[in-house]
Backbone as a ProteinNet text record, in pm:
[ID]
protein_1_A
[PRIMARY]
XXXXXXXXXXXXXXXXXXXXXXXXXXXXXXXXXXXXXXXXXXXXXXXXXXXXXXXXXXXXXXXXXXXXXXXXXXXXXXXXXXXXXXXXXXXXXXXXXXXXXXXXXXXXXXXXXXXXXXXXXXXXXXXXXXXXXXXXXXXXXXXXXXXXXXXXXXXXXXXXXXXXXXXXXXXXXXXXX
[TERTIARY]
11511.1	11447.7	11541.4	11535.1	11625	11619.8	11505	11492.1	11541.5	11594.3	11644.6	11542.4	11418.1	11315.9	11328.1	11262.1	11255.2	11112.9	11098.9	10968.4	10963	10863.7	10845.2	10733.2	10747.6	10650.6	10580.2	10448.5	10366.6	10281.1	10283.3	10199.3	10061.6	9961.1	9822.4	9773	9756.8	9694.7	9775	9726.7	9787.4	9683.1	9674.1	9583.8	9659.2	9625.8	9679.5	9579.3	9515.6	9414.1	9301.3	9275.2	9168.4	9215.3	9340.1	9394.8	9394.1	9330.8	9331.1	9395.5	9500.9	9572.7	9540.4	9442.1	9397.8	9478.2	9596.5	9686.3	9766.7	9817.1	9916.7	10052.3	10146.4	10278.3	10383.9	10454.9	10441.4	10320.9	10277.7	10162.2	10202.7	10329.5	10380.3	10500.6	10498.1	10604.8	10657.9	10788.9	10854.5	10900.8	10854.5	10885.3	10918.1	10964	10986.1	10893.5	10871.7	10794.9	10859.2	10775.6	10825.5	10850	10854.9	10872.4	10744.6	10755.7	10643.4	10616.8	10489.8	10452.2	10363.9	10397.7	10317.5	10265.6	10134.1	10068	10030	10063.4	10035.8	9968.2	9861.7	9794.9	9893.7	9887.7	9971.2	9937.6	10039.1	10019.6	9920.2	9911.3	9820.8	9690.6	9670	9550.7	9429.7	9323.1	9200.8	9096.5	9121.5	9020.9	9045.7	8937.9	8954.5	8988.2	9055.4	9093.1	9089.1	9097.4	9120	9235.6	9297	9392.2	9329.4	9278.9	9199.5	9246.2	9283.6	9318.4	9193	9128	9004.2	9030.7	9147.3	9184.8	9077.1	9020.1	8920.4	8777.3	8758.7	8623.1	8558.7	8427.1	8353.7	8388.5	8383.1	8406.2	8309.4	8355.6	8269.3	8197.1	8065.8	7993.9	7986.5	7983.8	7972	7835.6	7732.2	7594.8	7540.8	7478.3	7407.9	7258.8	7192.7	7048.6	6980.9	6896.9	6825.6	6678.5	6626	6484	6396.3	6286.7	6196	6051.7	6007.2	5871.1	5769.3	5666.7	5621.6	5668.8	5753.4	5798.9	5923.9	5980.7	6103.1	6221.3	6324	6440.6	6510.3	6582.3	6660	6803.5	6860.6	6998.8	7087.3	7188.6	7280.4	7423.5	7506.8	7648.8	7697.3	7766.9	7809.7	7913.9	7881.7	7978.3	8105	8098.8	8218.4	8328.6	8292.5	8389.6	8472.4	8413	8475.1	8573.3	8555.6	8631.7	8739.9	8855.7	8964.7	8924.2	8987.4	8967	9103.7	9116.2	9240.2	9356.4	9326	9428.3	9524.4	9653.1	9753.5	9789.5	9720.9	9750.3	9842.6	9938.3	10020.9	9933.3	9966.9	9891	9899.8	9784.7	9776.8	9678	9650.5	9550.9	9414.3	9399.5	9274.3	9197.3	9083.5	8999.2	9039.7	8959.7	8982.1	9071.2	9169.8	9254.8	9230.1	9195	9162.1	9202.2	9244	9277.6	9153.5	9037	8920.7	8940	8857	8861.6	8975.8	9066.9	9175.9	9134.9	9126.5	9071.9	9171.4	9197.8	9288.4	9239.9	9333.9	9300.3	9251	9235.6	9191	9311.8	9294.9	9406.9	9447	9354.7	9383	9425.3	9555.4	9606.2	9707.7	9730.7	9822.3	9777.9	9831.5	9800.5	9928.7	9956.9	10079.5	10047.6	10110	10091.3	10222.2	10236.6	10351.6	10310.4	10399.7	10371.8	10389.8	10286.2	10288.9	10356.8	10323.5	10384	10313	10327.8	10266.5	10374.3	10352	10440.6	10354.9	10417.3	10348	10290	10194.2	10134	10005.7	9994.3	9875.1	9823.8	9705.8	9649.7	9573.5	9569.1	9489.2	9427.3	9324.4	9249.8	9214.5	9179.9	9107	8960.7	8881	8740.5	8661.5	8708.7	8637.9	8677.7	8797.1	8849.2	8903.9	8873	8925.7	8874.8	8754.4	8701.5	8774.4	8855.1	8934.8	9079.4	9104.9	9239.1	9326	9267.8	9347.7	9362	9458.1	9487.1	9637.6	9677.9	9820.1	9843.2	9969.4	9999.9	10133.5	10141.1	10267.3	10314.8	10442.6	10504.2	10592.1	10552.6	10616.4	10707.6	10833.2	10931	10949.4	10990	11015.1	11131.8	11129.8	11243.6	11229.5	11300.6	11297.9	11430.9	11426.5	11548.4	11596.7	11694.5	11748.2	11898.2	11961.5	12102.7	12114.8	12198.2	12211.6	12242.7	12320.6	12363.6	12272.6	12174	12086.6	11943.1	11868.1	11730.3	11640.9	11683	11597.7	11636.9	11711.3	11746	11618.5	11622	11503.5	11432.4	11471.2	11406.4	11427.9	11536	11559	11449.6	11375	11264.5	11140.3	11136.8	11018.3	11020.7	10914.3	10903.4	10793.7	10830.6	10728.1	10651.2	10696.2	10622.9	10533.6	10526.9	10437.2	10294.1	10203.6	10065.7	9999.4	10031.1	9967.1	10041.4	10156.3	10236.5	10192	10231	10200.4	10328.2	10439.8	10564.1	10632	10587.9	10652.7	10690.8	10791	10833.7	10819.8	10784	10779	10895.2	10918.6	11029.6	11006.1	11115.6	11107.6	11076.4	11008.3	10967.7	11081.7	11059.3	11151.3	11144.5	11259.3	11260.1	11335.7	11303.6	11379.7	11409.5	11512.9	11549.7	11557.4
8914.3	8884.4	8794.7	8800.4	8720.3	8569.9	8518.6	8374.6	8334.4	8430	8400.4	8421.2	8446.3	8472.6	8615.9	8642.7	8778.2	8830.5	8962.9	9027.6	9098.2	9063.1	9123.2	9226	9336	9445.5	9462.3	9472	9490.7	9614.9	9707.6	9827.2	9797.3	9849.8	9832.5	9963.5	9968.4	10083.1	10211.3	10306.6	10438.5	10533.3	10653.2	10755.7	10886.5	10959.5	11093.2	11171.1	11269.4	11346.4	11256.7	11253.8	11171.1	11031.3	10998	10868.8	10773.9	10658.8	10552.5	10430	10379.8	10262.2	10148.1	10066.3	9956.2	9831	9820.4	9707.4	9681.9	9557.5	9524.9	9539	9606.6	9628.2	9576.4	9468.7	9392.2	9299.2	9252	9162.3	9017.1	8985.8	8850.9	8864.5	8790.3	8797.5	8656.9	8642.1	8513.7	8504	8403	8387.1	8240.8	8217.8	8082	8059.4	7933.1	7898.7	7969	8023.9	8092.5	8241	8289	8432.5	8507.1	8637	8725.5	8813.2	8847.7	8942.7	9048.1	9174.2	9285.5	9367.6	9382.3	9465.7	9596.1	9709.3	9840	9929.8	9997.9	10093.7	10200	10236.4	10345	10473.4	10552	10673.9	10769.4	10767.1	10860.2	10793.3	10667.1	10595.2	10635.2	10676.5	10717.9	10607.1	10494.4	10388.1	10280.2	10219.5	10102.9	9979.8	9883.2	9759.8	9643.5	9521.9	9402.7	9325.5	9239.6	9139.8	9007.7	8931.7	8813.1	8691.9	8587.5	8458	8372.2	8347.3	8268.4	8118.3	8075	7932.7	7841.2	7879.3	7795.9	7820.9	7899.4	7931.6	8030.2	8037.8	8133.4	8275.7	8366.1	8507.6	8554.6	8643.2	8699.4	8819.1	8810.4	8919.5	9044.9	9159.3	9286.8	9300.5	9251.3	9264.2	9126.8	9119.8	8998.5	9020.5	8922.1	8929.2	8846.7	8913.3	8846.2	8836.1	8712.9	8697.5	8767.5	8823.1	8897	8871.1	8743.8	8714.3	8787.2	8838.4	8835.6	8955.7	9040.1	9159.9	9135.7	9243.3	9230.3	9192.8	9133.5	9097.8	9222.9	9204.4	9313.4	9298.6	9408.8	9409	9470.6	9397.2	9443.2	9434.5	9526.9	9513.9	9391.9	9302.7	9176.5	9198.7	9161.8	9183	9098.7	8988.7	8905.9	8981.6	9086.2	9166.8	9254.4	9297.7	9397.3	9342.1	9217.6	9166.6	9068.4	9073	8980.1	8835.1	8746.3	8601.8	8536.5	8452.1	8380.8	8474.9	8589.8	8687.9	8626.7	8641.9	8590.2	8444.8	8378.4	8238.4	8232.3	8138.3	8124.6	8090	8147.6	8127.7	7982.7	7921.4	7786.7	7789.3	7673.5	7662	7621.3	7621.6	7579.3	7700.3	7727.2	7837.1	7969.8	8068.5	8204.7	8278.7	8349.5	8437.9	8577.8	8671.6	8805.4	8912.3	9024.6	9141.7	9208.8	9179.1	9262	9392.8	9488.9	9615.8	9702.8	9740.3	9832.7	9968.3	10066.8	10196.4	10308.1	10394.6	10506.7	10592	10633.4	10718.9	10643.6	10511.6	10433	10361.4	10300.9	10225.5	10104.3	10053.2	9934.7	9976.3	9998.8	10035.4	9934.3	9826.4	9722.8	9586.5	9483.3	9344.6	9264.7	9182.6	9104.4	8959.4	8867.8	8725.6	8653.1	8543.4	8455.8	8342.2	8305.4	8196.5	8064.9	7982.2	7854.6	7745.7	7623.3	7505.8	7472.6	7560.8	7545	7570.6	7525.8	7558	7585.4	7645.4	7672.4	7812.2	7828	7958.8	7972.2	8083.4	8110	8247.8	8251.7	8377.7	8451.5	8584.6	8667.9	8781.6	8843.3	8949	9060.1	9174.5	9277.3	9251.6	9220.5	9186.7	9303	9425	9541.8	9573.5	9531	9573.2	9458.3	9333.7	9221.6	9224.4	9275.2	9284.6	9390.7	9475	9576.5	9528.6	9403.4	9347.6	9354.8	9386.1	9394.8	9255.9	9182.8	9045.9	9031.7	8935	8910.1	8764.7	8728.7	8592	8586.8	8490.4	8454.1	8327.8	8320.9	8198.2	8150.8	8038.4	7992.1	7873.3	7884.4	7778.3	7704.6	7578.7	7496.2	7549.6	7518.9	7549.7	7681.8	7692.8	7813.6	7886.1	8016.5	8095.8	8121.5	8210.4	8253	8265.3	8254.8	8285.7	8436.4	8478.4	8620.6	8704.1	8650	8728.4	8714.7	8629.8	8610.8	8591.1	8699.1	8693.7	8608.3	8582.1	8506	8358.8	8309	8167.9	8086.5	7990.9	7909.7	7948.8	8061.2	8099.4	7993.9	7916.5	7811.6	7705.2	7699.9	7606	7652.9	7779.5	7836.1	7805.2	7747.2	7713.2	7798.2	7908.4	7997.2	7936.2	7821.6	7759.1	7646.4	7627.8	7526.8	7562.7	7463.7	7490.2	7606.2	7625.7	7735.5	7867.3	7865.1	7985.9	8066.5	8193	8274.9	8310.6	8252.8	8271.7	8404.6	8484.1	8612.6	8629.4	8708	8741.2	8891.2	8933.1	9075.5	9108.9	9238.2	9277	9225.5	9205.5	9152.9	9264.6	9231.4	9332.9	9376.4	9485.7	9528.5	9427.5	9398.7	9302.5	9359.9	9311.9	9347.6	9220.5	9225.5	9109.3	9147
12698.2	12825.5	12906.1	13037.7	13120.7	13092.7	13048.9	13023.5	12883.7	12806.5	12672.4	12562.6	12598.5	12497.5	12447.3	12337.1	12283.5	12297.6	12296.8	12287.4	12152.9	12073.2	11941.9	11951.3	11877.9	11885.4	11751	11757.1	11637.3	11660.1	11564.9	11574.4	11517.9	11585.8	11543.3	11484.6	11354.4	11289.6	11292.5	11212	11201	11143.2	11196.4	11143.2	11129.1	11024.7	11004.6	10921.6	10984.4	10912.7	10867.8	10736.8	10681.2	10641	10672.7	10633.2	10752.2	10734	10834.1	10771.6	10834.7	10786.3	10882	10846.9	10931	10896.5	10956.3	10934.6	11061.8	11072.3	11172.5	11104.2	11170	11110.5	11205.6	11168.5	11046.1	11053.2	10939	10935.9	10960.3	10943.6	10970.6	11063.2	11173.1	11271.4	11296.9	11289.5	11310.5	11455.5	11525.7	11668.1	11698.3	11820.6	11870.4	11989.3	12020.3	12139.7	12259.5	12346	12464.2	12445.7	12320.3	12296.6	12334	12343.8	12374.1	12253.7	12232.9	12128	12192.2	12165.8	12218	12101	12095	11996.2	12064.7	12002.4	12062	11960.2	12004	11915.6	11871.7	11743.5	11694.5	11769.4	11800.7	11880.6	11817.2	11683.7	11616.6	11572.9	11610.6	11565	11648.4	11581.7	11650.5	11658.7	11595.2	11586.5	11692.5	11743	11830.2	11746.3	11807.1	11739.1	11836.6	11782.8	11864.5	11802.6	11882.7	11835.1	11875.6	11777.4	11808.8	11728.9	11801.1	11743.2	11752.4	11640	11640.3	11646.3	11600.9	11605.6	11549.1	11435.5	11369.9	11414.9	11519.3	11565.3	11468.6	11474.2	11390.5	11432.1	11336.3	11363.6	11471.6	11558.1	11662	11599.9	11582.2	11515.6	11602.3	11537.4	11607	11674	11608.7	11658.2	11697.9	11815.6	11858.5	11838.3	11780.9	11758.7	11867.1	11946.5	12055.3	12016.5	12005.9	11972.3	12076.3	12030.7	12117.4	12072.9	12081.2	12035.4	12122.5	12074.7	11936	11856.3	11914.4	11843.8	11761.7	11711	11630.2	11721.6	11666.2	11748	11800.3	11908.3	11967.8	11918.7	11873.4	11826.4	11933.4	11976.6	12080.1	12029.9	12075.1	12046.5	12123.5	12056.7	12113.9	12224.4	12348.7	12457.6	12442.2	12365	12344.3	12271.8	12201.3	12128.4	12222.5	12332.7	12418.6	12520.6	12562	12675	12631	12698	12663.6	12686.9	12611.2	12626.7	12643.7	12744.9	12776.6	12806	12861.6	12896.9	12998.4	12976.1	13067.8	13045.3	12951.7	12920.7	12799.1	12796.3	12676	12555.1	12441.7	12319	12273.3	12247.6	12192.3	12076.4	12020.8	11913.9	11969.2	12099.1	12162.7	12212.9	12152.2	12197.2	12137.4	12168.4	12119.8	12218.5	12165.2	12244.4	12189.9	12276.2	12228	12328.4	12273.9	12354.7	12410.5	12353.2	12380.9	12306.1	12333.2	12261	12313.2	12224.7	12256.2	12199.9	12286.4	12247.7	12276.2	12177.4	12201.1	12319	12401.6	12514.7	12636.9	12626	12741.4	12801.7	12919.1	12976.3	12890.2	12809.2	12727.1	12586.3	12565.7	12433.7	12382	12457.7	12410.3	12461	12396.5	12430.3	12416.4	12516.2	12514.3	12545.4	12471.3	12498.8	12478.5	12551.1	12533	12439.8	12349.5	12256.4	12331	12329.1	12399.1	12318.3	12348.7	12287.7	12156.4	12058.6	11926.6	11821.5	11700.2	11588.4	11465.6	11367.1	11241.6	11236.6	11148.2	11123.9	11204.4	11274.5	11355.4	11316.1	11255.4	11207.9	11316.8	11303	11392.7	11313.2	11370.9	11302.6	11400	11344.7	11418.8	11385.3	11485.9	11461.1	11400.6	11418.2	11364.8	11221.3	11180.9	11050.2	10966.7	10999.6	10921.8	10778	10757.1	10620.9	10539.2	10605.4	10537.6	10520.1	10557.7	10541	10664.8	10779.6	10902	10962.3	10907.4	10948.7	10965	11045.1	11064.5	11097.1	11107.8	11147.7	11219.9	11310.6	11373.3	11303.6	11274.9	11225.1	11339.4	11400.5	11523.8	11494.7	11539.2	11524.1	11655	11644.5	11762.4	11841.6	11969.6	12054.8	12125.1	12233.2	12314.7	12300.6	12313	12309.7	12168.7	12157.3	12028.3	12038.1	11923.7	11911.5	11930.6	12023.4	12055	11930.9	11838.9	11723.8	11602.4	11610.3	11494.2	11540.5	11548	11598.4	11511.2	11388.5	11297.5	11291.4	11389.7	11392	11374.6	11284.6	11260.1	11132.4	11072.1	10946.4	10839.6	10852.6	10753.3	10760.2	10872.7	10885.7	10810.2	10771.2	10707	10558.8	10509	10368	10304.7	10239.6	10183.6	10067.7	10016	9907	9956.8	10089.3	10144.4	10106.5	10103.7	10060.6	10133.2	10261.2	10333.1	10315.5	10249.7	10232.7	10112.4	10110.5	9993.7	9918.4	9962.9	9889.6	9911.8	10009.5	10030.9	10177.3	10199.3	10334.4	10352.4	10471.4	10500.9	10591.2	10614.9	10701	10842.1	10915.2	11050.7	11148.4	11258.6	11354.7	11445.7	11514.5	11617.5	11730.7	11790.8	11901.2	12019.2	12136.7	12254.7	12330.7	12407.5	12486.8	12631.5
[MASK]
+++++++++++++++++++++++++++++++++++++++++++++++++++++++++++++++++++++++++++++++++++++++++++++++++++++++++++++++++++++++++++++++++++++++++++++++++++++++++++++++++++++++++++++++++

């Protein structure tokens, strides 16, 4: 990018015939403050997804229960699931950041955010498939910009044996500048 930041690309899901792969690929992305991350639905994916950073907030339920005294409660699809939250704002640890519902064949098939002034590990989920393991994380390093010849500058700051780490690294994502 002209400002020295990178844009990292993450694929959302994959479908082929009867096979549905509900995962973010890669599931862990190493970035620096100021970088951009774009999540895009897989071209063959038939399922809707979200990219949601809960930042410690409670999971957004699929169904909202509305009391209806004296009768039974009314069950509604939760509108908070469908609409983006903090769209266009740099990603921080304050509040929920969400793509809203990304649906194949609709205008909304990707979500892009700039990494704000945060560091460390920031987890995200697909609200529809997190129980199936569709989770990911950004590992954010201090500083803006990258060494042109080494997109992974700052990896030496990553400690996979830290208490929050799982001791493994995944392959690095495709990047553009």
